[in-house]
N, C-alpha and C positions, 0 to 999 in steps of 0.2 A: 361481308357484302360490299360491293363496290360503292364508292361515294356517288351520290347524286350530283348533277350539274350544280345545283344550288350550294351543296356542301362544298364542292370544289372551289366555287367562287368565294365562299366565306373563308376557306383556308387561305386562298391567295391573298385576301384582304389582310391577313395577319402579317404579311410581309410588305406592308405599306411603305412607300407609296406604290400603288398598283397602277401600272400604265396599261390603258385599255384602248388599243387602236381600232378604228373602224375598218372592217374587212368587207369588201364589196362583192366577193364571190368565194366559193369554196377553195379555190387555188390560193387566193390571197390569205385566207385563213390558215392554210397549210404553211405558207411562208412565214406568217407571224408566229405560228407555233414553233417552227424550226429555229427561228431567230432567237427565241427565248421568251416571248411575251407569255404571261401566265393567264391571260384572259383576252377576249375579243368582243367586238361590239357590232351590232347591226344598226345602222343609222337610218332613220326614216327619210331623211333628205336624200340619202344615196339610193334607197329602194325606189323612191319616187323618181329621181332623175335617171339613175343608171339602169333600172329594170323596166320602168314603164314610160320614161321620157316625159314626165310631167313635173310641175313644181311641187314643193313640199307644202301643200295647202289642204291636206286631209282627203285627197282623192283616192288614195290606195287603202284598201280595206284590210281587216285583220287576217283574213284567210290568205291574201297575197303576201302579207308580212310573214305569216307562219310557214307558207310554202318555201319562201326564200330562206328562212331561218333553219328549216329542216336540212337543207343542203349544207349549210355551214356546220351545224352540230354533228352531222354524220361524217364530216371530213376530218375533224380534229378531236383530240382528247381534252384540250383546254376548255373551260367553261365560256359560253357565249351569252351575253346579255343583249337585250333588244329595246330599242325605242318602241313604245306602244301608243304614241300620240296622246290623245285624250281618253284612251280606252275604247275608242270607236263607238261612243254613245254614253248613256247614263249608267247607273250602278249595275244594273242587270247585264248590260253589254260588257261591262268590265269583268264580271264573273266569267263570262264566256271567253273573253280575251285571255284572261289568266290561265284558264284550263287548256285552251288551245295552244298557247305559247309553251306551257309546261309540257304538253303532250308531244311536242316536236323536239324536246331535248334542250330547251333554253334553260339557263341558270337563273334568269330573272328578267325584269322589265322595269321601265320607268313610265309613269303616268304624269301628264302635265295638266295644269289648271286653266287651260284656254277653252274658249267656246269655239265650236266649229262655225265657219271654216277657220282652222288654225293657221298659224303663220310660223315661219322660221323664228326661233327664239331671239335672233339678233336683228330682226326687221321690225318696222313700225306696223301699226294697224291691228295689233292684237287686242282681244277682249278676253275677260276672265269670267269663269264661273265664280259663284260665291265661295267663301271659305268653307261654309257648311256643306255645299255640294261636293267640293273636293274631298273633304273629310269622309263623306259618304262613299265616294269612289275608293278611297284607301281601305275603308272598312270592308267593302265588298271584295276588293282584291285579296286582302288577308284571309277573309272567310272562304274564298273560292279555291285557294291553293291546296293541293293534295299533299305535296311535299312541304313539310314545315320549314325546310331550308331554302325553298324557292324565294328569291330576293325581290322584295317590293320596294321600289325607289320612287319617292315623290319628288317631282320636279315642279318648281314654281317660276312663273314668268312675271311675277308681280313687281319685281324691281323696276322693269322698264315700262310697266303700265301704270302702276300706282307709286310706290316708293319702297325704300329698303325696309322700313318698319312693317309694312304690310307683308312683304316677302318673308320676314322673320316670323311674324305672327302665323302665317299660313304654314310655314315649315314646322313650327312647334306643334301646331294642331295636328298636322299629318303624322309627326313622330308619335304623338300621344295616341293617335288612332291605329298605330301599329306599323308604320313605314319603317323598313330596316335601314334605309339610307335617305339622305336629302340631297337634291340636285338643284342648287340655286342658279338659275339661268341669267346670263347677261349682266353679271356684276361688273362694275366699271372701274374699280380701283383696288389696290392692295388693301386699303383700309376696309373696304366693304367685304372682301374675302376674309380678312382677319376677324371682322365683327361676327360674321356667320360662324366661324370656327369657335369663337369665344362663347356664343350664345346657344348653339345647337348641340345637344348631347349625343345624338346618333351619328354614325359615320357620314362624312360629306364626300360628294363627288364633284369635281371641278370639270368644266367644259373648256378645253383649249382649242376652240375652233378658230380658223383663220378669218380675217377680214370682218370681224364682229366687234362687239362693244367691249369685250374683256381684253385686258392686256395679256400678252402671251408670256406667262410665267414659266419657268422651268419646273420640272417635277420636283427637284430638290427644294425650290422655293415654296411650292405648294405643300410639300411635306412639312416644312418648318412652320407653315401657317396652321397646319393641323388637318389637312385633307388626306383622306385614305385612298382615293382613286382619282385618276385623271383620264378623261376621255380625249382622244384625238379623232373625232368622228368622221371627218371628211378629208383628212390630210392626204392619205395615199390615193384616194379617189381623184382629188383635184390634180395631184401630180401625174397620175396615170392618164387622165383625160387630156391634160396639156400635151403630154408626150404623144398620145394617140392623134390629137389634132395636128401636131407638127409632122408626124409620120404620114398621115393622109395627104397633107399638103405637099410633102416631098415627093411621094409617089405620083400624085396628080400632075405636079409641075415638071418632074424629070422623067417620068415614064419608067423608073427603075427604083429599087430599094437599096441599091448597092451602098450608098452613103450612110445608110442606117444600120448596117450590120454590126458595127462596134457598139451600138446602143441597145442591141437586142440581147435578151436571154437566149443562150444557145439551145439547140435541140437537146444536147446532152444534159444541160442544166435543167431544162423542163422535165425530161424523162426521170431525172434523179428525184425531183420533188414528187413526181407522181408514182414512184416505185415501179416504173415500167418493167424493169428486169424481173421484179417479183411476180408481177402479173404474167409475164411470159413464161417464167419457170413453172408456175402453178399450172398454166395451160398445158405445157408439155407433159407434166406429171400425170395429168388426167388421161393421157393417151399411152401411159406406161413406158415412155422412153425418155 
């Protein structure tokens, strides 16, 4: 029997540190797979900004997340995990979210302990549910999954709302409730990252997002601290959007794209990623010539 997406992700974790880039569409997912990444990530911030053009404050629902995730999982063989915000509601909503995300081929998801309207993990103004409510959501997520290998990741934003001790207490409670991994958001120093690794028994995921509260450690440094997976959730989206903005300005100001040609992926390179020749050959074969 072929491995489930969750099983594939668990296998990939055995070769830690697992680098997990954010992919903002199916083509980027294909690129990440070919380059050699063993897993990919759907970021809520990117779905909000890139797909719907709104900020990451809980305006996008679980069906919209799942619709986008399906396009990613159908494009690649590597496992894809997804942001699931707060689970899009209380514990019963979490059940539906898990089953919906699993049905579109995702390998797992992470749930955070914020109250709606949520905020980006590296911005101020966040508020949290109680530890008990978050534990209830994790229990609901674990109970709802049909594939035992589907990965439930508990994210806590308590470090930047309360303190490190509360973040650790919440993480331990979520691990006891069945979370497969812990994702401590917005840690602020090497010492804090190391303390989490020393005190939490389940695998840890680090978030290396740019322009946030956390120092940008290398994957090797995080591996030495004890982290099993490292997210780069918005890295290539930010890079691509900056290049897109520059390209639009160039065309608008110059009335031609000629100066941009050496910065573009060529038609041949694009077609190679998409296996254009394979599609063409199959099309010809159906007509018997």
